[in-house]
C-alpha beads as a LAMMPS data file, in Angstrom:
LAMMPS data file: protein, C-alpha beads

92 atoms
91 bonds

1 atom types
1 bond types

-500.0 500.0 xlo xhi
-500.0 500.0 ylo yhi
-500.0 500.0 zlo zhi

Masses

1 110.0

Atoms # bond

1 1 1 -182.355 -267.973 419.475
2 1 1 -180.154 -264.551 419.775
3 1 1 -182.923 -262.595 419.600
4 1 1 -184.656 -264.449 422.491
5 1 1 -181.692 -264.659 424.857
6 1 1 -181.481 -261.236 424.649
7 1 1 -184.797 -259.879 425.409
8 1 1 -183.844 -262.488 428.343
9 1 1 -180.913 -260.528 429.794
10 1 1 -180.183 -257.025 428.257
11 1 1 -176.799 -257.913 428.490
12 1 1 -174.629 -256.992 426.176
13 1 1 -171.707 -259.423 425.868
14 1 1 -170.088 -259.377 422.862
15 1 1 -170.703 -257.517 418.705
16 1 1 -173.760 -258.918 417.562
17 1 1 -175.156 -257.960 421.031
18 1 1 -174.425 -254.636 420.343
19 1 1 -176.270 -255.152 417.112
20 1 1 -179.366 -256.203 419.123
21 1 1 -179.518 -253.733 420.942
22 1 1 -179.537 -251.207 417.895
23 1 1 -182.508 -253.040 416.630
24 1 1 -184.162 -252.782 419.345
25 1 1 -183.764 -249.029 419.273
26 1 1 -184.956 -249.171 416.406
27 1 1 -188.393 -251.889 416.875
28 1 1 -189.349 -248.798 419.580
29 1 1 -189.174 -245.561 417.356
30 1 1 -190.907 -247.204 414.852
31 1 1 -193.123 -249.046 417.091
32 1 1 -194.327 -245.260 418.470
33 1 1 -193.688 -242.888 415.388
34 1 1 -196.051 -245.819 413.357
35 1 1 -193.366 -246.268 410.913
36 1 1 -191.614 -248.388 409.519
37 1 1 -188.051 -250.094 410.152
38 1 1 -186.936 -248.794 406.720
39 1 1 -187.647 -245.450 408.032
40 1 1 -185.776 -245.612 410.763
41 1 1 -183.006 -247.265 409.203
42 1 1 -182.784 -244.429 407.283
43 1 1 -182.671 -241.487 408.976
44 1 1 -179.386 -239.877 410.209
45 1 1 -177.547 -240.207 413.804
46 1 1 -179.309 -237.943 415.012
47 1 1 -182.404 -237.834 414.180
48 1 1 -182.189 -241.380 415.628
49 1 1 -181.219 -240.274 418.621
50 1 1 -183.579 -237.945 419.285
51 1 1 -186.577 -240.326 418.177
52 1 1 -185.178 -242.931 420.537
53 1 1 -184.650 -240.925 423.712
54 1 1 -189.039 -238.942 423.013
55 1 1 -190.328 -242.039 422.142
56 1 1 -188.789 -243.545 425.647
57 1 1 -189.999 -240.336 427.002
58 1 1 -193.378 -240.739 426.704
59 1 1 -193.515 -244.270 426.800
60 1 1 -192.188 -244.236 430.156
61 1 1 -194.918 -241.371 431.090
62 1 1 -197.852 -243.346 430.125
63 1 1 -197.032 -246.478 432.208
64 1 1 -195.739 -244.409 434.996
65 1 1 -199.898 -243.408 434.018
66 1 1 -201.024 -246.367 433.089
67 1 1 -199.708 -247.611 436.828
68 1 1 -201.264 -244.931 438.991
69 1 1 -204.586 -245.291 436.906
70 1 1 -203.829 -248.383 437.532
71 1 1 -203.650 -248.236 441.386
72 1 1 -206.321 -245.913 441.622
73 1 1 -208.892 -248.652 440.588
74 1 1 -208.155 -251.046 443.096
75 1 1 -208.564 -248.673 445.824
76 1 1 -211.456 -247.534 447.459
77 1 1 -213.168 -249.048 444.446
78 1 1 -213.457 -252.522 446.687
79 1 1 -217.543 -254.011 447.427
80 1 1 -218.167 -255.450 450.270
81 1 1 -220.829 -257.447 451.610
82 1 1 -221.977 -257.662 455.132
83 1 1 -224.738 -259.471 456.635
84 1 1 -227.006 -257.984 458.437
85 1 1 -229.313 -261.249 458.793
86 1 1 -228.063 -261.898 462.870
87 1 1 -229.861 -258.396 463.212
88 1 1 -232.982 -259.943 463.536
89 1 1 -232.296 -262.266 465.793
90 1 1 -234.039 -261.888 469.456
91 1 1 -231.131 -262.698 470.592
92 1 1 -229.898 -259.323 469.917

Bonds

1 1 1 2
2 1 2 3
3 1 3 4
4 1 4 5
5 1 5 6
6 1 6 7
7 1 7 8
8 1 8 9
9 1 9 10
10 1 10 11
11 1 11 12
12 1 12 13
13 1 13 14
14 1 14 15
15 1 15 16
16 1 16 17
17 1 17 18
18 1 18 19
19 1 19 20
20 1 20 21
21 1 21 22
22 1 22 23
23 1 23 24
24 1 24 25
25 1 25 26
26 1 26 27
27 1 27 28
28 1 28 29
29 1 29 30
30 1 30 31
31 1 31 32
32 1 32 33
33 1 33 34
34 1 34 35
35 1 35 36
36 1 36 37
37 1 37 38
38 1 38 39
39 1 39 40
40 1 40 41
41 1 41 42
42 1 42 43
43 1 43 44
44 1 44 45
45 1 45 46
46 1 46 47
47 1 47 48
48 1 48 49
49 1 49 50
50 1 50 51
51 1 51 52
52 1 52 53
53 1 53 54
54 1 54 55
55 1 55 56
56 1 56 57
57 1 57 58
58 1 58 59
59 1 59 60
60 1 60 61
61 1 61 62
62 1 62 63
63 1 63 64
64 1 64 65
65 1 65 66
66 1 66 67
67 1 67 68
68 1 68 69
69 1 69 70
70 1 70 71
71 1 71 72
72 1 72 73
73 1 73 74
74 1 74 75
75 1 75 76
76 1 76 77
77 1 77 78
78 1 78 79
79 1 79 80
80 1 80 81
81 1 81 82
82 1 82 83
83 1 83 84
84 1 84 85
85 1 85 86
86 1 86 87
87 1 87 88
88 1 88 89
89 1 89 90
90 1 90 91
91 1 91 92
């Protein structure tokens, strides 16, 4: 399928890929703002570009915050059990 190939490679090799690239941008805008694709396609060119820039910037910021939170959750909070039963032995 053309969409799967495009999403996998991310390369623009022909006019169809340019159209898929625009569709990807429209999907990003629609998902971010919670609007339909029809509403996105109805935007004027400048509104489309501005909406895309903000949606991508906010999504990038959210991913950075998520990664930061994941790193904080994964470091310094690991619990290690220690066996001190050797202290009870008489040879100690």
